[in-house]
Short mmCIF file of the C-alpha atoms (twelve columns), coordinates in Angstrom:
data_MODEL
# 
_entry.id   MODEL 
# 
loop_
_atom_site.group_PDB 
_atom_site.id 
_atom_site.type_symbol 
_atom_site.label_atom_id 
_atom_site.label_alt_id 
_atom_site.label_comp_id 
_atom_site.label_asym_id 
_atom_site.label_seq_id 
_atom_site.Cartn_x 
_atom_site.Cartn_y 
_atom_site.Cartn_z 
_atom_site.pdbx_PDB_model_num 
ATOM 1  C CA . MET A 1  61.524 -51.776 -26.825 1 
ATOM 2  C CA . ARG A 2  62.775 -47.922 -27.086 1 
ATOM 3  C CA . ASN A 3  59.951 -47.061 -28.483 1 
ATOM 4  C CA . TRP A 4  58.214 -47.652 -25.571 1 
ATOM 5  C CA . GLN A 5  60.619 -45.410 -23.611 1 
ATOM 6  C CA . GLY A 6  59.745 -42.897 -25.326 1 
ATOM 7  C CA . ILE A 7  56.263 -43.221 -25.231 1 
ATOM 8  C CA . ILE A 8  56.150 -43.422 -21.324 1 
ATOM 9  C CA . GLU A 9  58.556 -40.481 -21.377 1 
ATOM 10 C CA . ASP A 10 56.760 -37.826 -22.704 1 
ATOM 11 C CA . GLU A 11 55.089 -35.754 -21.070 1 
ATOM 12 C CA . SER A 12 53.423 -33.393 -23.774 1 
ATOM 13 C CA . GLY A 13 49.959 -34.012 -23.022 1 
ATOM 14 C CA . ALA A 14 49.924 -33.506 -19.176 1 
ATOM 15 C CA . THR A 15 49.586 -29.361 -18.960 1 
ATOM 16 C CA . ALA A 16 46.497 -30.052 -21.044 1 
ATOM 17 C CA . VAL A 17 44.916 -32.319 -18.854 1 
ATOM 18 C CA . GLU A 18 46.193 -29.908 -15.700 1 
ATOM 19 C CA . TYR A 19 44.396 -27.225 -17.467 1 
ATOM 20 C CA . GLY A 20 41.961 -28.960 -18.248 1 
ATOM 21 C CA . LEU A 21 41.278 -29.873 -14.426 1 
ATOM 22 C CA . ILE A 22 41.646 -26.324 -13.560 1 
ATOM 23 C CA . ALA A 23 38.911 -25.779 -15.549 1 
ATOM 24 C CA . ALA A 24 37.044 -28.013 -14.027 1 
ATOM 25 C CA . ILE A 25 37.500 -26.786 -11.027 1 
ATOM 26 C CA . ILE A 26 36.350 -23.004 -11.382 1 
ATOM 27 C CA . ALA A 27 33.411 -24.674 -13.197 1 
ATOM 28 C CA . VAL A 28 32.166 -26.374 -10.526 1 
ATOM 29 C CA . SER A 29 32.981 -23.367 -8.284  1 
ATOM 30 C CA . ALA A 30 31.087 -20.653 -10.209 1 
ATOM 31 C CA . ALA A 31 27.939 -23.048 -10.397 1 
ATOM 32 C CA . GLY A 32 28.053 -23.663 -7.155  1 
ATOM 33 C CA . ALA A 33 28.974 -19.443 -6.505  1 
ATOM 34 C CA . MET A 34 25.523 -19.453 -8.371  1 
ATOM 35 C CA . PHE A 35 23.168 -22.107 -6.562  1 
ATOM 36 C CA . SER A 36 23.983 -20.214 -3.454  1 
ATOM 37 C CA . LEU A 37 23.515 -16.510 -4.956  1 
ATOM 38 C CA . GLY A 38 20.442 -17.229 -6.404  1 
ATOM 39 C CA . ASN A 39 19.177 -18.463 -3.400  1 
ATOM 40 C CA . GLY A 40 19.500 -15.139 -2.268  1 
ATOM 41 C CA . VAL A 41 18.230 -13.228 -4.431  1 
ATOM 42 C CA . GLN A 42 15.119 -15.314 -5.170  1 
ATOM 43 C CA . ASP A 43 14.463 -14.755 -1.307  1 
ATOM 44 C CA . LYS A 44 14.867 -10.992 -1.727  1 
ATOM 45 C CA . PHE A 45 12.426 -10.117 -4.864  1 
ATOM 46 C CA . ASP A 46 9.912  -12.965 -2.471  1 
ATOM 47 C CA . GLN A 47 9.599  -10.387 0.044   1 
ATOM 48 C CA . VAL A 48 10.202 -7.702  -2.594  1 
ATOM 49 C CA . ASP A 49 7.034  -8.783  -3.959  1 
ATOM 50 C CA . SER A 50 5.223  -9.644  -0.733  1 
ATOM 51 C CA . ALA A 51 6.178  -5.980  0.958   1 
ATOM 52 C CA . VAL A 52 4.703  -3.998  -2.879  1 
ATOM 53 C CA . ALA A 53 1.816  -6.768  -2.379  1 
ATOM 54 C CA . GLU A 54 0.662  -5.613  0.858   1 
ATOM 55 C CA . ALA A 55 1.264  -1.849  0.166   1 
ATOM 56 C CA . SER A 56 -0.907 -2.338  -2.752  1 
ATOM 57 C CA . SER A 57 -3.729 -4.006  -1.048  1 
ATOM 58 C CA . GLY A 58 -3.733 -0.163  1.701   1 
ATOM 59 C CA . ASN A 59 -2.805 -2.465  4.616   1 
# 
């Protein structure tokens, strides 16, 4: 029974789990930011493309 008590009280892996959760939260946040910024950047490139095409056509 003493062996099981030692296993239950052992917290040596808790720090690794916490760091893993923090890394996962950071990764999800970074991915969300990249997708949000990616759409905005794509829209801006589309605007520039349209402006250049309009200017080069002479209209």
